[in-house]
Each structure stands twice: as structure tokens, then as C-alpha cells.
N, C-alpha and C positions, 0 to 999 in steps of 0.2 A: 374431979373431972365432972363438968354437968353433962347431965343425960339429955340427949337430943330427944325433942317430943317426936312422938310417932305421928306419921303422916295418916290422917283421917279419910276413909274411903267410906263411901255409903254404896249400900246394894240395894237396889230396887226390887223387891218381890210382891209388889202389890197385885200383880198379875197372877200370881200362883195360887190357883184355888186348889187344895189338895184333891187329888183324886179325878180332876178334870182337864188336865193340862197334859196327859200321857207321858211320853218318854222325857219330855222337858222337866218335869218334876224331878225324876231320879236323877238325871243328870246334874240339876242344879244342887239338889240336897246333898248328893255325895260327892259334888267338888266342892261345896262349904265344909263339908266334914273334913275331908282331907286338908284343905286350907288352914282350917282350926288345928289339925295335927301340927302343922309346920310351925306353928307358935312364933310368927315374926316378931322380930323387935323393932323392926322399921315402920310397919304398917298396922294400924289398928280399924277394924272393918266395923261396920253398924249396919245393921240389918234393919229393913223399913217393909214391914209384914201387914197383911190383912189379918182380921180378926180370926180366920180359920185356921191360921198356918201354924201357929203354937201349939193347939190341940194335936194336930196331926205329927208335927215334928219337934216335940219338947227337947230332942237331944241335941237339936241344932241351935234353938233360941237359948238354950242354957250354956251354950258355949260363946255367945256373941252378946254385945250390947244390941238391944233390940228395942225398937219403935214400932207400936201398933197402931195403924191408922184406922179410923173410925168406919171403916166399910169392910164387908164379907169378901169382896172381891167378884160378886157374883153379876153385879151390873157393871157393863164395860163402860156405858156413860159416865157413871159417878167415879170410878175408878180413873178413868182419862182426866176428870177435873179434879180430882183429889191429887193426882200427880202433879199438876200445874200450879196446885195451890198449897195443901197440907205438906205434901212432899219437897216442894221448893223451899218453904218456909223453915220445914223441920231441919234439911240438911245443912241450910244456911247457920241455923241457929247451933246446930253441932259442929260446925266449923269443917265440914267435909271439903276436900280440896277437889275430890273426884267422886263421881257417881257412877255407878256400873248399873246400867239398865240390863237385866239379864233376861227380859221376855220379848225382845225383838223389835221393840220401839221406845222411842224416848219422847219426853212430853214437850210441848212447845217452850214452857216457861221452865228453865232450869236455873238452880243456882250455882252449879260448877261445870266444869268440862266432864264430857260424857263417854264412856265405853259401853259398847252395845254389842250383847251377844245376839246372833241371830242364827236360830235352830235350822231355819229352812226358809225357802221363798216360795214354798207350795202355793200360797195365795195369789202370787203373779204368776206361776207355771202351770197353774191349773185352778182358775177362778170358778168354774164350775161346781168345784166340790165344797164350796164354801156358801155360808148364807148371804144374803144381800148386805146386811148391816155390817158383819164381821169381814167379809170379803173387801167391801167398798172401803172401810176403815184401815184395813192393813195394806192395800193397794195404794194408799193415800201417805200412809204415815212411815211404813217401811222404808221407800226409798229417801223420804226426807230425812229420817233418823240416821240412816246410814251415812249419808252425804255430810251431816253434822256431828258425826261420832269422831274422837280423835283417834280409837282403835276400834277395830270390828273384830269380835272373837266368833270364829267359827269352828265346828266341830270337826269339819272334815275339808278335804280341798274340794269336792264336788260343789259344796255349799260356796266355798270362797271364790270359785270359778263363776257360780251362779251370780254372787254379790258383785263381781268385777263387771259381768256381762250386762247385768240389770240396772246397775246403780251407778257405774261407772267409778267405783271405788278403786283405788290402786292397790297393789300388792303390797306396798310399804305400809298401808294402815292396817294390814290384816294379820292377825295372830291366829294360829290353828291351835286349838286347847280341845283336844279329843277326849272322848269318854275313856274312864279308866273301867276295871272291873273290880267287883268287890271280892274281898278273900272269904273262901267260904267258911273261915273260922273255926267252926267245929268239926269234929269227924262226923262221918255218916250216921245218922240215927237210924238202926234198922227198924226197932220198934214203932218209932213214929211214923216211918214210911210205909210200914205194913197197916198200921191204922188209917192212914191217909188214902193208900190205895184201896182197902177195904171200903172205906166210905164213900168213895166215889165209884165204886164197882170195876175197879181196874186190876184187880189181883189177877196175874198170870195170863192178862191180855196184852198183846203189843199195842202200844199207843204212840200218837203224835201230838206234839203239843203245839199249839199257837197262843202265845202270850201278848194279847193286844186288844185295846178298847174298839169297839166295833165302828170306827170311822170309815167314812167311804174309802180312803185311800188304802187301809190296811187290807182290802180285797178278799175278805173272809168267804164270800160266795163261790169265788173261784176254787177255794181250798176244799170246800164242801162238795162240789161238782167233781173235783178230783178223789176226793175220797170216796164218793159213790161208786167209782171204778175201782177203788182199791177194795172196798167192802164186798165186792163181788168175789175177789179172788181171795181174799183172807176174812174169813165168816167170824174171826175172834177180834179183828183189829177195831180201834177205838180212835176218835179224834176228840182232844181236849181243848177247849176253847177257855182260856183265863183271861181275866181283865173284865172293865165295868161296861155298861151300855152305852154306846155312841149312836150318832145321828143313823147310821144304817141296821141297827139293831132288828128292826122289825123285818126288812130284808134278809138278814142273816136267818132270821126264825123261819120264815115263810120258805126260804130255800132248801133248808133241814127237812122241812115238813115234805115238801114238794118231792125230794127224793126218798121220803121214808126212812129217814135216818134218826129220827128222835131219840130212839134205843141206843144208838151207836156213837151220836155226838154229846159230850158231856160238857156242859157248862157250869164253871164255878164262880163265875163272877171274880171279883176283885178279892185276892188271897194274900194272906202273910207271905213276906218276903222269904222265910224259912220253908213253908210249904212249896213255895214256888221252886226253890233250891232243889227239894227232895223230889219233886215232879221232873225237873232236868235231869237229875241223875237217874231217875227211873224209865224215862221216855226211850222208846226206839229211835225217835228222832224228833227235832223241831224243825217245823215248817215256817218261812216266813215270806209270805207272797205278797209283800208291801208294793204298791204302786210307786211309791216315792218315800224315800227316807232320807233324813239330812244325816243319819248316822246308824241308828239301828242298835242300841243298847242289848235288848233282850238277845241277840245273835252272839255279841260278844259274851254276855252271861254265860248262855247254853253251852259254848265252846270251852269256856272255863270249867264247866261241870263234867266235861267228857262226853256232851251230847251233841250226836251227829248232827249236822246242821244242812238244810237246805233252803235256799234263801233266792229271792228274785233278783236279777240281774239289772234292777233298776235302782236309780240314785246312788247312794253313799255305799250301799251293800256290797258291791264287788269290791271296793275299797277297804272294808273291815274285814269281810271273809277270806280274802286272798285266794290261796289254793288250799283252803283248810275246809271247805265246803263245797257242795253241788251248788251251783248256779242255774237258774230256770227262767224264761220269759215269763213274767208275772200272771199272763192270761193265756199260757198254754196249758190247758186243762189236762191233754193227754201227758206232756212233758212232766207236770208235777205227779201225776199218777204214776209214772214210769219211775221217777227218781225217788220218790217216797216207797214204792212197792219193791224196788229192788234193794232198798235198807231193811225194810221188814224180811225179805226173802234170805239176804246174805250176811250172816254175822260177821265175815271176815271184813266186807266192806264197811260195816258200822264201825269196827274196829279200827280200821285206818283213819276214817274221818274225826273219829274220836280223839285220835292221837294227834293228829294235824291240828284239830282245834285247840287242843290243851297246849300245843306249842305256839299256836299262834295268838293266844291271849296273853302269853307272857310279854308281848309286845305294849300291851297297854295297861298302864298303872296310874291311879288315882293320884299318887305323891306326885308323878311327873307332871301331869295336867295342872295339879294345884301350884307347883313350882314355876310354871309359866304363866299361871294367871298371875301369881304374887309379882312376878317381874314387869308385868303389864300395869299393875297398881303402883309399882315403884319409879316406872321409866315415865308415866304420862304426866306431863307438866304443863 
């Protein structure tokens, strides 16, 4: 019997500059890993990446046919040009029948029908949080891309509804592919945890963790203001910020200094996933005061590690958290101080939220999300 040739699908990752695109990177990489695990006999995926992607994610490029574009991804103008030239020619030469543009926009020149992942429409909803060039480009390109896509992949119903309202896309064109949660994989490493906590000066201290790049919408300053109140009540409490420096980094630093909290707020920068895992397991609580989220991967990760969660009631976060965590208005400083202070004070309350979070996390699996995406690749003709 003659073997049917696999359908070739290209995935445009030229936009994915490692360490600079926040949760979009984690979502995309983990979804691709789960997709590779499925081992489809019907679909062959080819990745189109910038020159920095492979060094950051060798485990992904090692599992796919990968084409490397002659750009680093740092220049948006150059990337847009390469998408409409090199990418169009390369995907045609590779025989791709479908191209998945995973970064929220599609190039004007395309060699094949497109699937588009939209992580959120924040540049349209809150243009004041973005620079002139980036904001103007996305406000122009995103609606056009959405209207031209055969299927729009959204991470949450919140984003899907925003897409429908702002771009006139129909529900029939949308597929929800939510985040999953990574399996912890190995048993809790007590020795490494002790070393990590000692190195950060956290041994025997209650601490709250917030893993996020200091982008404006991540709202670090509100959490610092709330923590100032907590610090007055609990003299040994600490606040831990993980994640790289974003556009609001100087504001975050000045806010910490203004409240006299430089010795109480620990900034780790970007840390290995294994260390973040240990911090989730050791933290008193995870705070996530973001003003806008298309999903909120760290919230799901924290819940899956038994870390009690207090999140803002904005964007898709209520959809992700459900009844498994506390929800607070993102700008209510007193509300954040009260919710987090109650968790520091009450171990029973922490245990209840931890159990709810673990149960909630079981509803999200990367394998299910990957299977949904594979169905999109099969069905788009």
C-alpha cells in the first residue's frame, strides 16, 4: 500500500526573540514540545526561526526540521521585511500547504493560507502602554491579519471575545488552544531548595513571589505598595520578583526605594525553570497583579505546584483561576495587602487554596492543547 505523503505545515517563529516576549515564549515552546510528543503520521511541521532561537531552545529545534532566517529578530522592521520575502519564498520551496503565524500578525506577502495565534489584543485595548512604533504597527497589522486568517487560535475565551468585538471575526473561525501546565517531573529536591533559599536570603522567611518581566501592565508598583503595608505587620516577610527587566524597570526600582524596601524585595532576574519551580513550592503565596492577561501561565504553574494564588480580576485571569485562588482588583492596594497578609497569617487558608489550585491545574494539559492544534493543522485546507 502506497504511503500517503505528510501534509507540511510551517510555523513562523521569526518574532520569538528568546527572553524578550514574556509568556508568549513559554506558551509557544511548550506547545511545540507537546506537539512533537504526539508524533503525527499526517502532518510534518517545519519551524522558521531567527538566529537566536536555536541556542535558547535546542530541545525544540532538535525535534523539528528547522530553517534559520538571516536575522536575530531584534529589529521589527527587518523581521517584517524578511517575513514577506525570505519566509514567503522558503515556505513555498518547502512545499508548505499551511503556515501558522504564532506571534499575532501575518505578513502581507504569503505563500500559503495562514493560521494565526493571537495572545491578546492589549495594544488595541491599552495603546498608552506601548511605544509609538510597536503600538502603531500592531494596531494596523493585527486586525488585518485576523481578518485574513483561516483560523484564529486564542488562548482563552476572554481573548476570543475581544477578537470578535474588535476585528469582526466569527466564532466559527476561532479555536481555543489554552496553556497547559508542565509536569514537575522530578521529586522535590530539598538540598537544592535549601541552597537556593539560602542564596537569596529567604531561609525561614515567609515570602511572596511574582514571576514577571517588568512591563507596564504587570503592575509591579501596586504590589510593592501593598507589600509596604504587609512589611509593617510581618517584620520578616519578603517579596521576590523573578523575570527580566522591562520598560517599567526604573519605575519599579524607584518605588521599592521610595518605600524603603530595598532589603525586603529580592530581585532575581530571569532564573532557570527548575529554580522557579522550587520557589513556587516554597513560597507562602504567589501574587499576580497584572492589569491585562490573555491567559496567565505563571498562575497555572503556581497552582500546579501547590502554591496559593492571589491574582487580579482582570483579563483572562478569573477564567484561569476559577475558584482556586483569591481575586483582587489590580489597583486596590489595600485589597492586595489584606489578601496576601491573610495568607501569611493563616496556614489553614493557605492549605485550602493550595489544594484547590492543585485540583484546578489538572484541567489544563499540554497534550490536550497540542491535539487541538494538530486538528487545526489537519482541517485547514
